[in-house]
N, C-alpha and C positions, 0 to 999 in steps of 0.2 A: 454481585460477588462481594463477600465481606473483605474488609481491609486485611491485609496480611500481617502477621505478627512475626517479629524477629525471634528466633530461637537462640537462647543463650548458647554461647560456645561450649560451655562445660557439659551441657546435655548431649552434644554430639561427639564428645571426646576430642575437641579440637583445641588447639593452643589459642590463648587470648589474642596473640598477635597475628592470628591468621585472618580470615575474612568472614567473621560471624554475620555481617549484614547480608551476605549472600544466601544464608540458609533461611529461606522464607517459609513459614508454615501457613498455609491457607486452608482451604477446605479439603484438600487431598493430601496434606502432609508436606514433606520436603520437596525441593525442586527436582524435576525429573527431565532429563535432556535426552533427545534422540541424536546420537553422533553419527553422522553419515560420512564415512571415510573408507576408501578401498585400500589404502596403504595400511597394512597390518600394524607395523611399528608405530606409525603416527597415531593410529586409533588407540593403541595400548597406552601410548605416552599420554595422550589427551585424557583418556579414561582414568588413568592413575591420578593425574593432576586434578580432575574433577572430583574424583571420590575423596581425595584428600581434604577438599573443601566441603565435604558432606553432601555432595550432589550425586543423585543416581543417574548413571549414564548407560543407556542402552546403545549398542552399536549395530548399524546396518552397513553392509558393504557395497551395495549398488542401488541405483535409482529405483528399481522395481520393488526391492525390499523396503526402501525408505517410504515409497508411496503406500504400501500396504500397512505399514506400521504407523505412519503419521495419520492416515486416514482412520485408523482404529482409535485414535485419540489417546488422552492420558499424558501427554507431554506438555511441559511448559515452555520449552524452547526447542527448536531444531537447529543443529550445527551442522551445515551442509556443504560438503566439498563440491567444487565445480567439476573437476575432472573425475567423473564416475563411469564405470562401465554400464552397458545396457541402456540406461537413460541418464544423460548428464544432469548436472546440478541445476542449470538454467531451466531445462525442461521439467525436471522434477518439481521445481518451485512453481513454475506456470501452471502445471496440472493440479497442484495442491490448492492454488488460489482459485482456479477454475471450478474445483469441486466444493469450494466454500470452506476450505480448512484455513483458519486464520491464525494458527499458532505462530508466534514470532519466529522468524528465520533469519540466522546470521550465516552468510556465505563465506567459505574459506577458499582461497585460490592462490596459486603462485603466479597468476596472470595479473599484472598491475596496470595494464593499459586502461586508460579512461574508458574506452569503449566497452571493455569487459565489465568494469564497475557499473556503467550505466545500464548495460544489458541485465546485469544481476538485479539491480534495483527496480528496473522496469518489468522484470518477471514476477515481481512481488515480494522480494526479500526486504527485510527491515533494516539490515546492516550488512557490511562487507568488510572482511578483514584479510589482508594480504599476507601470505607466508614470506619469510619467517616472521612470526609474531611472538610476543611474550604471553605466558599464561596469565600474568596479572592483567594484561590488557583484555584478553578474552573474558576473564572473569568480570571485569568492570563492564564490559558490554552486555554479558549475560544478566548482570544485576539490573541494568537499565531496562532490558527487554522483559525481564520477570516483573519489575515494578509496573510496566505499562500493561502487560497482559495482552491477550489476543484482541485485536481491533480490526473490524472489517474494512479492508482496503482493496477493492476489486481493481484488477488490472485493466479491465474494460469497464467504463462507467456506463450505467444504464439508468434512464429516466423514461418510464413509459416504454414506447417503442423506439426511443432514440438511444443510440449506442455510440460511444466514443472510445477509441483506442489510442491513448496518449503516446505509447511507444511506436506503433505503426502509423500514427498520424492519420487515421481513418475515421470516418463518420458514417453512420447508417440511420435511415428510419425504416424500421421493418427490415426487409431484405434488400432495400435499395441503398446503394452506396452513394454518398453525397460528396462531391468535390468542393473543398474549401481552400481558400488561400491561406498562407501562413498566419496573416493578421486575424482572419475570420475564425481560424482554428483556435487561436490563443483566446479569443474573446469567448467563443462558444465553450471551450474547456472550462472557463472560469464559471459560466452558468451551470454547466453539467456537475461541477463539484459542489454546488450550492443550490440544488433545486428548492423552490419554494421561498428562497430568501430574496428580499429586495437589495439589489446592488446599485449603489449610487454612481453617478457620472464619474466622480473621482476614483472610486474603486475600479471601475472598468478601465479607466485610463492607466492606472498603475499596473493593472494585470496585463494588459495587452500593448501598451505603448511606453517608449522611453521618456525621459524628462524633456525632450525637445518639443513635445506637444503641450500647448498651454490649455488649461482647464476650461477656458471659455470657447475653445474650439467645438464645432459640431461634429467632429470625427466619429464619436461614439454613436450619435443618431444615424449617421450615414452607414456605419457597419452594422448597426442592428437592422437597418432596412435590408442590407445585403443578405444577412442571415435569414431574415424572414422570407425573402425571395427564394432561398435555397431549401430551407428545412421546413417551412410551413405551406407556402402557397401551392406548390405542386402537389401536395398531399391534402389540401383543404383542411389544414390543421391551424391551430392557434396555440403556439407553446410560449412565445416571448411576449410578455405583457408590459405595457407602460404603466407605471404607478405614478399618478400625478404628483409632481412636486418632490418625488423621491428618487425615482430611477427605474429600473427594470427588473423583472424576475422571469425565471423559467418555471412554468407550471410543474407541480410535482407528478402529474399524470403525463408529461411530455406533450400535452396538447394533441392527443390522439383525435379528439373531436373538436368542434368549434362552437361551444355553447355561448350564450349571451354573457359577456364579461361581467364580473361582479362589480358592485359599486366601488368607485374610486379608481377603476382601471379603464383603459381605452383599447379598443380593438386595433390591430395593426393597420 
C-alpha cells in the first residue's frame, strides 16, 4: 500500500486549528469509519463529531449488521460498542477476526473492569476506550490506527497443524488438545508467535521466566524437552529444532513430518 498523504485542511473546508492530520488520503480517499452503536443519540453525536473532522462515518446498530458491513470491506477503522443487541461487541470482534477481517477495531464500553478490557483485546480488538471519553481522545486513537492500517493478528495462532489460543490457554496438534503447564504454555507461545525464527537462550528466559533465573541455568533446555515430549513425540513429529550455538526454533510447517534435519540442526 502506498504511503498516505495528508490532505490540507482547506481542501476539506476545515478550520486550520482542527485536526488536519486525521484526514488521510490513500488509495481510496478520505478515512471511512464503521461506527457500531445501538444508542441512537450517542451514534448521532459521534457521527457529527467525526464528520466535523472530515471523516466519513457509517452507522450500524447491532452486531449482525456490523458483521455484514465490515465483511464487505471498505472501512479504515471500526468503532465498536460492546453492549450491542443480537451479537455483542466481543463476539462481533471475535467473528470478524476468525473470518480474516483485519480492519483495525477500537472498542467502546461503559464497563471499565480489567477483565472486560482483557476480554476485548483477546477477542482481537486493537484498542479499548471507556465511556465517558473525549472526542479528542477518540480522534487521537483513530489517527494511530489509521496510520498503522490492517495487520493480520489472529486470535488463535496457527503453525502447520499446531494451534494455540492465548485467551483460552489451549493448545492443539490437529484435533488433539495438548495439556501444558503455565510455564510450558508461555514458552510455547513465544515460539508460536515467531515461527522459523531462531530464539536464543536469553530470549526464551526473558519470555517465560522472571529475573530470578540466572542465564547459565539449564531450565530452558529442560522445558524444551518437556515440550517435545508433549507436542512432538506422541505424534511422531519434529517441530522444535536445536540450532547449534544459537538457540531453538519452531519449524514453519509445525513439524507435521519428521524429515532429516537440515545442516546445523540437531534432532530432538
